[in-house]
mmCIF file as gemmi writes it, N, C-alpha and C atoms, coordinates in Angstrom:
data_model
loop_
_atom_site.group_PDB
_atom_site.id
_atom_site.type_symbol
_atom_site.label_atom_id
_atom_site.label_alt_id
_atom_site.label_comp_id
_atom_site.label_asym_id
_atom_site.label_entity_id
_atom_site.label_seq_id
_atom_site.pdbx_PDB_ins_code
_atom_site.Cartn_x
_atom_site.Cartn_y
_atom_site.Cartn_z
_atom_site.occupancy
_atom_site.B_iso_or_equiv
_atom_site.pdbx_formal_charge
_atom_site.auth_seq_id
_atom_site.auth_asym_id
_atom_site.pdbx_PDB_model_num
ATOM 1 N N . MET Axp A 1 ? -0.333 14.533 13.516 1 0 ? 1 A 1
ATOM 2 C CA . MET Axp A 1 ? -0.206 13.313 12.809 1 0 ? 1 A 1
ATOM 3 C C . MET Axp A 1 ? 0.777 13.785 11.524 1 0 ? 1 A 1
ATOM 4 N N . SER Axp A 2 ? 1.832 12.984 11.01 1 0 ? 2 A 1
ATOM 5 C CA . SER Axp A 2 ? 2.644 12.938 9.723 1 0 ? 2 A 1
ATOM 6 C C . SER Axp A 2 ? 2.803 11.981 9.163 1 0 ? 2 A 1
ATOM 7 N N . VAL Axp A 3 ? 2.976 12.048 7.69 1 0 ? 3 A 1
ATOM 8 C CA . VAL Axp A 3 ? 2.987 10.86 7.088 1 0 ? 3 A 1
ATOM 9 C C . VAL Axp A 3 ? 4.428 10.934 6.168 1 0 ? 3 A 1
ATOM 10 N N . SER Axp A 4 ? 4.873 9.594 5.895 1 0 ? 4 A 1
ATOM 11 C CA . SER Axp A 4 ? 6.01 9.541 5.106 1 0 ? 4 A 1
ATOM 12 C C . SER Axp A 4 ? 5.782 8.615 4.134 1 0 ? 4 A 1
ATOM 13 N N . VAL Axp A 5 ? 6.076 9.078 2.642 1 0 ? 5 A 1
ATOM 14 C CA . VAL Axp A 5 ? 5.388 8.056 1.628 1 0 ? 5 A 1
ATOM 15 C C . VAL Axp A 5 ? 7.097 7.197 1.107 1 0 ? 5 A 1
ATOM 16 N N . SER Axp A 6 ? 7.428 5.893 1.079 1 0 ? 6 A 1
ATOM 17 C CA . SER Axp A 6 ? 8.573 5.242 0.452 1 0 ? 6 A 1
ATOM 18 C C . SER Axp A 6 ? 7.803 4.376 -0.731 1 0 ? 6 A 1
ATOM 19 N N . HIS Axp A 7 ? 8.124 4.318 -2.24 1 0 ? 7 A 1
ATOM 20 C CA . HIS Axp A 7 ? 7.882 3.837 -3.117 1 0 ? 7 A 1
ATOM 21 C C . HIS Axp A 7 ? 8.778 2.627 -2.832 1 0 ? 7 A 1
ATOM 22 N N . ILE Axp A 8 ? 8.131 1.484 -3.149 1 0 ? 8 A 1
ATOM 23 C CA . ILE Axp A 8 ? 8.582 -0.265 -2.728 1 0 ? 8 A 1
ATOM 24 C C . ILE Axp A 8 ? 8.505 -0.624 -4.338 1 0 ? 8 A 1
ATOM 25 N N . GLN Axp A 9 ? 9.757 -1.111 -4.346 1 0 ? 9 A 1
ATOM 26 C CA . GLN Axp A 9 ? 10.461 -1.735 -5.779 1 0 ? 9 A 1
ATOM 27 C C . GLN Axp A 9 ? 10.036 -3.2 -5.691 1 0 ? 9 A 1
ATOM 28 N N . ASP Axp A 10 ? 10.724 -3.792 -4.24 1 0 ? 10 A 1
ATOM 29 C CA . ASP Axp A 10 ? 10.332 -5.128 -4.401 1 0 ? 10 A 1
ATOM 30 C C . ASP Axp A 10 ? 9.105 -5.099 -3.411 1 0 ? 10 A 1
ATOM 31 N N . LEU Axp A 11 ? 7.742 -5.985 -3.885 1 0 ? 11 A 1
ATOM 32 C CA . LEU Axp A 11 ? 6.64 -6.303 -3.145 1 0 ? 11 A 1
ATOM 33 C C . LEU Axp A 11 ? 7.332 -7.505 -1.836 1 0 ? 11 A 1
ATOM 34 N N . ARG Axp A 12 ? 8.143 -8.301 -1.671 1 0 ? 12 A 1
ATOM 35 C CA . ARG Axp A 12 ? 8.683 -8.9 -0.879 1 0 ? 12 A 1
ATOM 36 C C . ARG Axp A 12 ? 8.853 -7.941 0.415 1 0 ? 12 A 1
ATOM 37 N N . THR Axp A 13 ? 9.248 -6.838 0.49 1 0 ? 13 A 1
ATOM 38 C CA . THR Axp A 13 ? 8.745 -6.007 1.687 1 0 ? 13 A 1
ATOM 39 C C . THR Axp A 13 ? 8.02 -5.732 2.396 1 0 ? 13 A 1
ATOM 40 N N . LEU Axp A 14 ? 6.969 -6.206 1.744 1 0 ? 14 A 1
ATOM 41 C CA . LEU Axp A 14 ? 5.722 -6.103 2.229 1 0 ? 14 A 1
ATOM 42 C C . LEU Axp A 14 ? 4.867 -6.752 2.743 1 0 ? 14 A 1
ATOM 43 N N . GLY Axp A 15 ? 4.115 -6.232 3.906 1 0 ? 15 A 1
ATOM 44 C CA . GLY Axp A 15 ? 3.507 -7.554 4.726 1 0 ? 15 A 1
ATOM 45 C C . GLY Axp A 15 ? 2.126 -7.271 4.961 1 0 ? 15 A 1
ATOM 46 N N . PRO Axp A 16 ? 1.261 -8.048 5.676 1 0 ? 16 A 1
ATOM 47 C CA . PRO Axp A 16 ? 0.014 -8.014 6.302 1 0 ? 16 A 1
ATOM 48 C C . PRO Axp A 16 ? 0.242 -7.132 7.363 1 0 ? 16 A 1
ATOM 49 N N . GLY Axp A 17 ? -1.013 -5.537 7.094 1 0 ? 17 A 1
ATOM 50 C CA . GLY Axp A 17 ? -0.708 -4.887 8.153 1 0 ? 17 A 1
ATOM 51 C C . GLY Axp A 17 ? -0.287 -3.787 7.553 1 0 ? 17 A 1
ATOM 52 N N . ASP Axp A 18 ? 0.516 -3.939 6.485 1 0 ? 18 A 1
ATOM 53 C CA . ASP Axp A 18 ? 1.404 -2.296 6.088 1 0 ? 18 A 1
ATOM 54 C C . ASP Axp A 18 ? 0.277 -1.739 5.685 1 0 ? 18 A 1
ATOM 55 N N . THR Axp A 19 ? 0.008 -0.571 5.515 1 0 ? 19 A 1
ATOM 56 C CA . THR Axp A 19 ? -0.67 0.736 4.877 1 0 ? 19 A 1
ATOM 57 C C . THR Axp A 19 ? -0.051 1.206 3.128 1 0 ? 19 A 1
ATOM 58 N N . VAL Axp A 20 ? -0.606 0.78 2.618 1 0 ? 20 A 1
ATOM 59 C CA . VAL Axp A 20 ? -0.085 1.125 0.939 1 0 ? 20 A 1
ATOM 60 C C . VAL Axp A 20 ? -0.97 1.703 0.549 1 0 ? 20 A 1
ATOM 61 N N . GLU Axp A 21 ? -0.709 2.522 -0.815 1 0 ? 21 A 1
ATOM 62 C CA . GLU Axp A 21 ? -0.979 3.398 -1.536 1 0 ? 21 A 1
ATOM 63 C C . GLU Axp A 21 ? -0.464 2.797 -2.963 1 0 ? 21 A 1
ATOM 64 N N . ALA Axp A 22 ? -1.722 2.571 -4 1 0 ? 22 A 1
ATOM 65 C CA . ALA Axp A 22 ? -1.383 2.155 -5.271 1 0 ? 22 A 1
ATOM 66 C C . ALA Axp A 22 ? -1.525 3.363 -6.131 1 0 ? 22 A 1
ATOM 67 N N . ARG Axp A 23 ? -0.916 3.466 -6.881 1 0 ? 23 A 1
ATOM 68 C CA . ARG Axp A 23 ? -0.746 4.726 -8.382 1 0 ? 23 A 1
ATOM 69 C C . ARG Axp A 23 ? -0.626 4.033 -9.137 1 0 ? 23 A 1
ATOM 70 N N . ARG Axp A 24 ? -1.412 5.106 -10.469 1 0 ? 24 A 1
ATOM 71 C CA . ARG Axp A 24 ? -1.289 4.815 -11.596 1 0 ? 24 A 1
ATOM 72 C C . ARG Axp A 24 ? -1.375 5.777 -12.401 1 0 ? 24 A 1
ATOM 73 N N . PHE Axp A 25 ? -0.369 6.068 -13.634 1 0 ? 25 A 1
ATOM 74 C CA . PHE Axp A 25 ? -0.198 7.373 -14.121 1 0 ? 25 A 1
ATOM 75 C C . PHE Axp A 25 ? -0.183 8.257 -12.934 1 0 ? 25 A 1
ATOM 76 N N . ASN Axp A 26 ? 0.22 8.363 -11.891 1 0 ? 26 A 1
ATOM 77 C CA . ASN Axp A 26 ? 0.406 9.651 -10.626 1 0 ? 26 A 1
ATOM 78 C C . ASN Axp A 26 ? -0.957 9.233 -9.925 1 0 ? 26 A 1
ATOM 79 N N . ASP Axp A 27 ? -2.016 8.65 -10.381 1 0 ? 27 A 1
ATOM 80 C CA . ASP Axp A 27 ? -3.457 8.901 -9.602 1 0 ? 27 A 1
ATOM 81 C C . ASP Axp A 27 ? -3.407 8.148 -8.889 1 0 ? 27 A 1
ATOM 82 N N . VAL Axp A 28 ? -3.763 8.129 -7.573 1 0 ? 28 A 1
ATOM 83 C CA . VAL Axp A 28 ? -4.075 7.157 -6.392 1 0 ? 28 A 1
ATOM 84 C C . VAL Axp A 28 ? -5.284 6.569 -6.63 1 0 ? 28 A 1
ATOM 85 N N . HIS Axp A 29 ? -5.074 5.151 -6.908 1 0 ? 29 A 1
ATOM 86 C CA . HIS Axp A 29 ? -6.205 4.097 -7.077 1 0 ? 29 A 1
ATOM 87 C C . HIS Axp A 29 ? -7.093 3.516 -6.212 1 0 ? 29 A 1
ATOM 88 N N . TYR Axp A 30 ? -5.807 2.89 -4.819 1 0 ? 30 A 1
ATOM 89 C CA . TYR Axp A 30 ? -6.53 2.624 -4.062 1 0 ? 30 A 1
ATOM 90 C C . TYR Axp A 30 ? -5.198 2.656 -2.668 1 0 ? 30 A 1
ATOM 91 N N . ARG Axp A 31 ? -5.803 2.924 -1.598 1 0 ? 31 A 1
ATOM 92 C CA . ARG Axp A 31 ? -5.246 2.992 -0.525 1 0 ? 31 A 1
ATOM 93 C C . ARG Axp A 31 ? -5.629 1.963 0.835 1 0 ? 31 A 1
ATOM 94 N N . GLY Axp A 32 ? -5 1.441 1.49 1 0 ? 32 A 1
ATOM 95 C CA . GLY Axp A 32 ? -5.536 0.637 2.556 1 0 ? 32 A 1
ATOM 96 C C . GLY Axp A 32 ? -4.677 -0.272 2.964 1 0 ? 32 A 1
ATOM 97 N N . ARG Axp A 33 ? -4.561 -1.375 3.877 1 0 ? 33 A 1
ATOM 98 C CA . ARG Axp A 33 ? -3.916 -1.997 4.712 1 0 ? 33 A 1
ATOM 99 C C . ARG Axp A 33 ? -3.64 -3.472 4.036 1 0 ? 33 A 1
ATOM 100 N N . VAL Axp A 34 ? -2.617 -3.84 3.636 1 0 ? 34 A 1
ATOM 101 C CA . VAL Axp A 34 ? -2.214 -5.174 2.934 1 0 ? 34 A 1
ATOM 102 C C . VAL Axp A 34 ? -2.976 -6.446 4.167 1 0 ? 34 A 1
ATOM 103 N N . GLU Axp A 35 ? -3.717 -7.064 3.056 1 0 ? 35 A 1
ATOM 104 C CA . GLU Axp A 35 ? -4.227 -8.691 3.485 1 0 ? 35 A 1
ATOM 105 C C . GLU Axp A 35 ? -3.425 -9.709 3.458 1 0 ? 35 A 1
ATOM 106 N N . ALA Axp A 36 ? -2.878 -9.864 2.211 1 0 ? 36 A 1
ATOM 107 C CA . ALA Axp A 36 ? -2.259 -10.808 2.015 1 0 ? 36 A 1
ATOM 108 C C . ALA Axp A 36 ? -1.026 -10.96 0.604 1 0 ? 36 A 1
ATOM 109 N N . THR Axp A 37 ? -0.028 -11.411 0.44 1 0 ? 37 A 1
ATOM 110 C CA . THR Axp A 37 ? 1.078 -11.365 -0.48 1 0 ? 37 A 1
ATOM 111 C C . THR Axp A 37 ? 1.402 -12.579 -0.935 1 0 ? 37 A 1
ATOM 112 N N . ALA Axp A 38 ? 1.506 -12.153 -2.289 1 0 ? 38 A 1
ATOM 113 C CA . ALA Axp A 38 ? 2.121 -13.289 -3.202 1 0 ? 38 A 1
ATOM 114 C C . ALA Axp A 38 ? 3.157 -12.383 -4.03 1 0 ? 38 A 1
ATOM 115 N N . PRO Axp A 39 ? 4.302 -12.174 -3.448 1 0 ? 39 A 1
ATOM 116 C CA . PRO Axp A 39 ? 5.622 -11.747 -3.991 1 0 ? 39 A 1
ATOM 117 C C . PRO Axp A 39 ? 6.51 -12.4 -5.14 1 0 ? 39 A 1
ATOM 118 N N . ALA Axp A 40 ? 6.289 -13.705 -5.34 1 0 ? 40 A 1
ATOM 119 C CA . ALA Axp A 40 ? 6.852 -14.523 -6.356 1 0 ? 40 A 1
ATOM 120 C C . ALA Axp A 40 ? 5.896 -14.309 -7.574 1 0 ? 40 A 1
ATOM 121 N N . HIS Axp A 41 ? 4.322 -14.058 -7.527 1 0 ? 41 A 1
ATOM 122 C CA . HIS Axp A 41 ? 3.389 -13.329 -8.532 1 0 ? 41 A 1
ATOM 123 C C . HIS Axp A 41 ? 3.556 -12.508 -8.835 1 0 ? 41 A 1
ATOM 124 N N . GLY Axp A 42 ? 4.256 -11.419 -8.053 1 0 ? 42 A 1
ATOM 125 C CA . GLY Axp A 42 ? 4.41 -10.07 -8.201 1 0 ? 42 A 1
ATOM 126 C C . GLY Axp A 42 ? 2.736 -9.055 -7.85 1 0 ? 42 A 1
ATOM 127 N N . VAL Axp A 43 ? 2.43 -9.786 -6.641 1 0 ? 43 A 1
ATOM 128 C CA . VAL Axp A 43 ? 0.992 -9.261 -6.399 1 0 ? 43 A 1
ATOM 129 C C . VAL Axp A 43 ? 0.951 -9.04 -4.832 1 0 ? 43 A 1
ATOM 130 N N . VAL Axp A 44 ? -0.281 -8.276 -4.356 1 0 ? 44 A 1
ATOM 131 C CA . VAL Axp A 44 ? -0.636 -7.986 -3.069 1 0 ? 44 A 1
ATOM 132 C C . VAL Axp A 44 ? -2.009 -7.922 -2.892 1 0 ? 44 A 1
ATOM 133 N N . TRP Axp A 45 ? -2.741 -8.52 -2.179 1 0 ? 45 A 1
ATOM 134 C CA . TRP Axp A 45 ? -4.343 -8.202 -1.96 1 0 ? 45 A 1
ATOM 135 C C . TRP Axp A 45 ? -4.228 -7.139 -0.431 1 0 ? 45 A 1
ATOM 136 N N . VAL Axp A 46 ? -5.117 -5.782 -0.761 1 0 ? 46 A 1
ATOM 137 C CA . VAL Axp A 46 ? -5.082 -4.822 0.035 1 0 ? 46 A 1
ATOM 138 C C . VAL Axp A 46 ? -6.897 -4.662 0.235 1 0 ? 46 A 1
ATOM 139 N N . ARG Axp A 47 ? -7.173 -4.281 0.99 1 0 ? 47 A 1
ATOM 140 C CA . ARG Axp A 47 ? -8.125 -3.861 1.452 1 0 ? 47 A 1
ATOM 141 C C . ARG Axp A 47 ? -8.424 -2.226 1.617 1 0 ? 47 A 1
ATOM 142 N N . ASP Axp A 48 ? -8.96 -1.925 0.173 1 0 ? 48 A 1
ATOM 143 C CA . ASP Axp A 48 ? -9.371 -0.482 0.084 1 0 ? 48 A 1
ATOM 144 C C . ASP Axp A 48 ? -10.067 0.456 0.867 1 0 ? 48 A 1
ATOM 145 N N . ASP Axp A 49 ? -9.317 1.482 1.708 1 0 ? 49 A 1
ATOM 146 C CA . ASP Axp A 49 ? -10.021 2.298 2.491 1 0 ? 49 A 1
ATOM 147 C C . ASP Axp A 49 ? -11.311 2.793 2.027 1 0 ? 49 A 1
ATOM 148 N N . ALA Axp A 50 ? -11.702 3.394 0.691 1 0 ? 50 A 1
ATOM 149 C CA . ALA Axp A 50 ? -12.751 4.31 0.45 1 0 ? 50 A 1
ATOM 150 C C . ALA Axp A 50 ? -13.974 3.454 0.264 1 0 ? 50 A 1
ATOM 151 N N . THR Axp A 51 ? -13.756 2.142 -0.44 1 0 ? 51 A 1
ATOM 152 C CA . THR Axp A 51 ? -14.874 0.926 -0.918 1 0 ? 51 A 1
ATOM 153 C C . THR Axp A 51 ? -14.832 0.066 0.315 1 0 ? 51 A 1
ATOM 154 N N . GLY Axp A 52 ? -14.272 -0.422 0.951 1 0 ? 52 A 1
ATOM 155 C CA . GLY Axp A 52 ? -14.016 -1.657 2.019 1 0 ? 52 A 1
ATOM 156 C C . GLY Axp A 52 ? -13.946 -2.808 0.79 1 0 ? 52 A 1
ATOM 157 N N . CYS Axp A 53 ? -13.906 -2.642 -0.123 1 0 ? 53 A 1
ATOM 158 C CA . CYS Axp A 53 ? -13.691 -3.957 -1.248 1 0 ? 53 A 1
ATOM 159 C C . CYS Axp A 53 ? -11.882 -4.659 -1.184 1 0 ? 53 A 1
ATOM 160 N N . ARG Axp A 54 ? -11.713 -5.856 -1.475 1 0 ? 54 A 1
ATOM 161 C CA . ARG Axp A 54 ? -10.343 -6.143 -1.441 1 0 ? 54 A 1
ATOM 162 C C . ARG Axp A 54 ? -9.798 -6.522 -3.081 1 0 ? 54 A 1
ATOM 163 N N . VAL Axp A 55 ? -8.859 -5.829 -2.784 1 0 ? 55 A 1
ATOM 164 C CA . VAL Axp A 55 ? -8.202 -5.346 -4.445 1 0 ? 55 A 1
ATOM 165 C C . VAL Axp A 55 ? -6.891 -5.897 -4.481 1 0 ? 55 A 1
ATOM 166 N N . MET Axp A 56 ? -6.623 -6.794 -5.694 1 0 ? 56 A 1
ATOM 167 C CA . MET Axp A 56 ? -5.365 -7.346 -5.847 1 0 ? 56 A 1
ATOM 168 C C . MET Axp A 56 ? -4.363 -6.374 -6.562 1 0 ? 56 A 1
ATOM 169 N N . LEU Axp A 57 ? -3.211 -5.834 -6.067 1 0 ? 57 A 1
ATOM 170 C CA . LEU Axp A 57 ? -2.498 -5.049 -7.237 1 0 ? 57 A 1
ATOM 171 C C . LEU Axp A 57 ? -1.461 -5.445 -7.271 1 0 ? 57 A 1
ATOM 172 N N . HIS Axp A 58 ? -1.012 -5.526 -8.462 1 0 ? 58 A 1
ATOM 173 C CA . HIS Axp A 58 ? -0.108 -6.465 -9.364 1 0 ? 58 A 1
ATOM 174 C C . HIS Axp A 58 ? 1.185 -5.348 -9.676 1 0 ? 58 A 1
ATOM 175 N N . GLY Axp A 59 ? 2.241 -5.352 -9.355 1 0 ? 59 A 1
ATOM 176 C CA . GLY Axp A 59 ? 3.306 -4.704 -9.315 1 0 ? 59 A 1
ATOM 177 C C . GLY Axp A 59 ? 3.577 -4.226 -10.717 1 0 ? 59 A 1
ATOM 178 N N . ASP Axp A 60 ? 3.357 -5.264 -11.461 1 0 ? 60 A 1
ATOM 179 C CA . ASP Axp A 60 ? 3.564 -4.424 -13.3 1 0 ? 60 A 1
ATOM 180 C C . ASP Axp A 60 ? 2.697 -3.524 -13.591 1 0 ? 60 A 1
ATOM 181 N N . VAL Axp A 61 ? 1.584 -3.224 -12.588 1 0 ? 61 A 1
ATOM 182 C CA . VAL Axp A 61 ? 0.622 -2.011 -13.1 1 0 ? 61 A 1
ATOM 183 C C . VAL Axp A 61 ? 0.576 -1.122 -12.297 1 0 ? 61 A 1
ATOM 184 N N . TYR Axp A 62 ? 0.423 -1.168 -10.984 1 0 ? 62 A 1
ATOM 185 C CA . TYR Axp A 62 ? 0.603 -0.041 -9.921 1 0 ? 62 A 1
ATOM 186 C C . TYR Axp A 62 ? 2.178 0.286 -9.395 1 0 ? 62 A 1
ATOM 187 N N . ARG Axp A 63 ? 2.673 1.909 -9.188 1 0 ? 63 A 1
ATOM 188 C CA . ARG Axp A 63 ? 3.586 1.967 -8.255 1 0 ? 63 A 1
ATOM 189 C C . ARG Axp A 63 ? 2.748 1.968 -6.898 1 0 ? 63 A 1
ATOM 190 N N . VAL Axp A 64 ? 3.591 0.893 -6.047 1 0 ? 64 A 1
ATOM 191 C CA . VAL Axp A 64 ? 2.787 0.825 -4.829 1 0 ? 64 A 1
ATOM 192 C C . VAL Axp A 64 ? 3.738 1.937 -3.366 1 0 ? 64 A 1
ATOM 193 N N . PHE Axp A 65 ? 3.194 1.952 -3.097 1 0 ? 65 A 1
ATOM 194 C CA . PHE Axp A 65 ? 4.282 2.953 -1.746 1 0 ? 65 A 1
ATOM 195 C C . PHE Axp A 65 ? 3.868 2.653 -0.539 1 0 ? 65 A 1
ATOM 196 N N . VAL Axp A 66 ? 4.264 2.145 0.284 1 0 ? 66 A 1
ATOM 197 C CA . VAL Axp A 66 ? 3.964 2.141 1.584 1 0 ? 66 A 1
ATOM 198 C C . VAL Axp A 66 ? 3.618 3.597 2.533 1 0 ? 66 A 1
ATOM 199 N N . LEU Axp A 67 ? 2.983 3.828 3.336 1 0 ? 67 A 1
ATOM 200 C CA . LEU Axp A 67 ? 3.114 4.819 4.164 1 0 ? 67 A 1
ATOM 201 C C . LEU Axp A 67 ? 3.396 4.892 5.682 1 0 ? 67 A 1
ATOM 202 N N . HIS Axp A 68 ? 3.685 5.562 5.972 1 0 ? 68 A 1
ATOM 203 C CA . HIS Axp A 68 ? 4.542 5.615 7.186 1 0 ? 68 A 1
ATOM 204 C C . HIS Axp A 68 ? 4.012 6.311 8.145 1 0 ? 68 A 1
ATOM 205 N N . LEU Axp A 69 ? 2.782 6.012 9.28 1 0 ? 69 A 1
ATOM 206 C CA . LEU Axp A 69 ? 2.506 7.151 10.083 1 0 ? 69 A 1
ATOM 207 C C . LEU Axp A 69 ? 3.042 7.343 11.228 1 0 ? 69 A 1
ATOM 208 N N . ALA Axp A 70 ? 3.402 8.778 11.858 1 0 ? 70 A 1
ATOM 209 C CA . ALA Axp A 70 ? 3.44 9.15 12.693 1 0 ? 70 A 1
ATOM 210 C C . ALA Axp A 70 ? 2.873 10.199 13.572 1 0 ? 70 A 1
ATOM 211 N N . PHE Axp A 71 ? 2.708 9.599 14.969 1 0 ? 71 A 1
ATOM 212 C CA . PHE Axp A 71 ? 1.855 10.022 15.752 1 0 ? 71 A 1
ATOM 213 C C . PHE Axp A 71 ? 2.722 11.248 16.64 1 0 ? 71 A 1
ATOM 214 N N . GLY Axp A 72 ? 2.449 12.676 16.854 1 0 ? 72 A 1
ATOM 215 C CA . GLY Axp A 72 ? 3.378 13.262 17.689 1 0 ? 72 A 1
ATOM 216 C C . GLY Axp A 72 ? 2.386 13.436 18.849 1 0 ? 72 A 1
ATOM 217 N N . MET Axp A 73 ? 3.465 13.853 19.974 1 0 ? 73 A 1
ATOM 218 C CA . MET Axp A 73 ? 2.882 14.289 21.216 1 0 ? 73 A 1
ATOM 219 C C . MET Axp A 73 ? 2.656 15.479 21.347 1 0 ? 73 A 1
ATOM 220 N N . THR Axp A 74 ? 1.521 15.843 22.035 1 0 ? 74 A 1
ATOM 221 C CA . THR Axp A 74 ? 0.947 17.125 22.25 1 0 ? 74 A 1
ATOM 222 C C . THR Axp A 74 ? 1.206 17.243 24.055 1 0 ? 74 A 1
ATOM 223 N N . ALA Axp A 75 ? 1.504 18.775 24.189 1 0 ? 75 A 1
ATOM 224 C CA . ALA Axp A 75 ? 1.533 18.912 25.733 1 0 ? 75 A 1
ATOM 225 C C . ALA Axp A 75 ? 0.168 19.534 26.214 1 0 ? 75 A 1
């Protein structure tokens, strides 16, 4: 499995089910799947993989990255 990471400048590009990582000062604070978005308010809600808690990420506080997972074929 390989992972590519893309920085999200516009939260409107995210939708439910996207896997994201939220970083602050280059440290990962949260990683999980998007549950809901409110791009007009600059926020998304994510279910954090580590804690199972639902967290609100504000685009002005966190740098948000979308994770693209690719599964390779094995012989």
